[in-house]
N, C-alpha and C positions, 0 to 999 in steps of 0.2 A: 280771515278769509284769504284765499289765494289771490295773487295778482293775476292780471290778464294773460300773461305768458307762461305761467307756471306749469300748466298742463300741456302746453304745446310741444315741449321737448319730449315728454313721455309719450304723447300720441305719435309723434314723428318716429321715435325709437320703436314703438310697437309696429307701426306700418312698415318701417324699413326691415324689421326682423321678419315680418310676413312675406315681404318681397324676396328676401334672401332665402327663405324656406322653399320657394319655388312651388307652392301648392295652389296658386291662384289661376283663375281662368285668364286667357290672354287679354280680353277687354278690361277686366278688373285690374289686371297688372298694369296695362298701359295707362289707365285712368289714374291709379295711385302713383305711378311713376311721375306723371305730369303734375299732380296735385301736391305730392310730397317728395320732391327731388332730394337727392343726397345732400346737396348744397344749394343754397340760395332760396329765393321765394318761389312758391309753387304757382302754377297757372290758375287763372280764374275758371269758373265753371263755363263761362262763355268761350274761353280759349280751348278748354278741354273738349267741349261739345263740337266746336268747329274742327278740331284736330281728329276727332274720332267719328265724325259724321253723325252726331246725335244732338238733340236739343240740350240746352243747359239743364232743363228740368230732369231729363233722363240721366244726365251725368250726375246730378245731385242725388237722384234715387239710387243709382248704382253705388255711389260713394257712401251713402248712409248705410246701405245694406252691408257693404264690405267692412266699414268701420264697426258696425254692430257685431258682425261675426268675429272680427279681430278682438274686440273687447270681451266677447263671451268666452273666447279661448284663453284669455289672460286672467279672467276672474275665476278664483277657486270655487268649485261646486260643492255644496254641502253633501256629506256622505249619508248613506242609508243608516249607518251605525249611529249617527246623531239622533235620528228619529226614534230608533229602537231604544237607545239609552234613556230617553226621557220617559219611557214606559207608556202603557196604554192610557187612554183618556178615562177619567173617572166621572161617575154621575155625582151631581151634588145631592146631598141627602142620602136617603136609603136606596139600596139597589132596587131595580124594578120588581124583583120577585117578592120583596118585603112590603111593597106598597099595597094598601088596601083599595079595593074597588068599591065605589059607592053602591 
């Protein structure tokens, strides 16, 4: 099993790459800059909420949505070719046309 800090570096790198790509809304960008600074420890949700004039719960909600979106862009999506390559689903037993009705 991974240690407690193993995924933190990867997450910080993904967030920093998203910040550098400059495709984030201003509020999301400000929140992520505070929570995931380039160096040092990030601000708490209470500190972020106070700095951005929102509740800590709203800051957590925005952070969760942003991190989910970042993770979704990093994850490879299955292609349609994979579904087609597996072929159509087959009925167990005889095909419907060969089944006898009572």
